N, C-alpha and C positions, 0 to 999 in steps of 0.2 A: 409603178410603186403605188401601193394603196395607201389611203388616207391615214391608217393607223401608223404605218411605217414612216411616212412623212412627219406626222405628228411627233413621233417618238424622236426622230432626228432633230426637229425643231426644239424640243424640249432638253435633249441630251448635249447639243452641240451649240445651240445659238443662245437660248435664254430659258431657264426653267419656267413653266407656265405657258409658254408660247405655243406649245403643241396642244395645250388644252384649249386655248382659244381658237386654234386651227379647227379644232374637233367641234367646235360650238358650245364648249363648257366655259362660258364666259365668267361666272362667278369663281370658280376654281382657278382658271387662269390668272385673273386679275388678282386674287388673293395671293397665290404663289409669287407672282411677280412683284408685288408690293412687299411681301415677307422677305424675298431675296435682296431687294434693293435696300430695305431697312437694315438687314444684317450686314451687308457690305458697307454702308454709310456708317454704322455704328463701328465696324472694325476700322475703317479709315479715320474716324474720330479718335478712337482710342491710340492709334499709332500716332497720329499728329499731336495728341495730348503727351504722350510719352516723349515725342521728339522735340517738343517745343523749347525745353532748356538748351538742348544741343543746338537748335536753329538759333536761339537768341545769342549764345556763345559765338557762334560762327559770325553772326553780324558785327559782333564786337571785335574779335580776334581776327576773324578772316580765314580760319582753318578748322576743319572737322577731321578727326580720326576715327577709325572704326571702333576702337576701344570705347570712346565717349558715346557713340551710336548704340552699341551692345549694352552698355550700362544703362542708358536712358531706356532702351526698350525691355530690359530686365523686369521693371517694376509693373509694366503693363501686359507682360506676355501671356500670363494666365487668363485674363479677360480676352485679349485678342485671340487665343487658341480657342477659347469656348466659343466666341462669336463665329470664327471660320468653320469650327466643327459644325455648329447650327446650320451654317450656310450649306455645308456639304450634305448634312442630313435632309435639308429641305429640297435639294437638288436631287438626290436618290429617291425621295418620295415622290417627287414630281415625275421622275422617269418611271417608277414602278407604277403609279397611279395612272399615267398615261398608257402604259401597256395592258392594265387590267380594266380601265374604265371602258365605257363605250361612247359612240358618237351621240350627239343630239339627234333624236328621231330615229335612231337604230332600235330594232326590236330586241329583246333580251335573248330570243332564239338565235339571231344572226350575230350576236355580240362576239362570239368566240372564233369567228371565221376569219 
């Protein structure tokens, strides 16, 4: 398997940006990894912020039902969906950029091979 295919598999299946690091494109790889982590942490924060009242109620009453969870998440659903869509867009960008980019030290004439 050549370097480009290995990098593509790393980016697509393991972590967006990891293939860029494998190809020697350190700045792009680190930037994509940081952006993906930031988006996922923000999505987790939004989810936990929406669920905080339900978790607090569970601590007092001892039980949570699905209606309470869905009602609590309804208020933050739009922002959560936007963050997850941003995550998906960054992942797709990383895959496409890894396919089209060239290795560090690779000449432009051999980049398409």
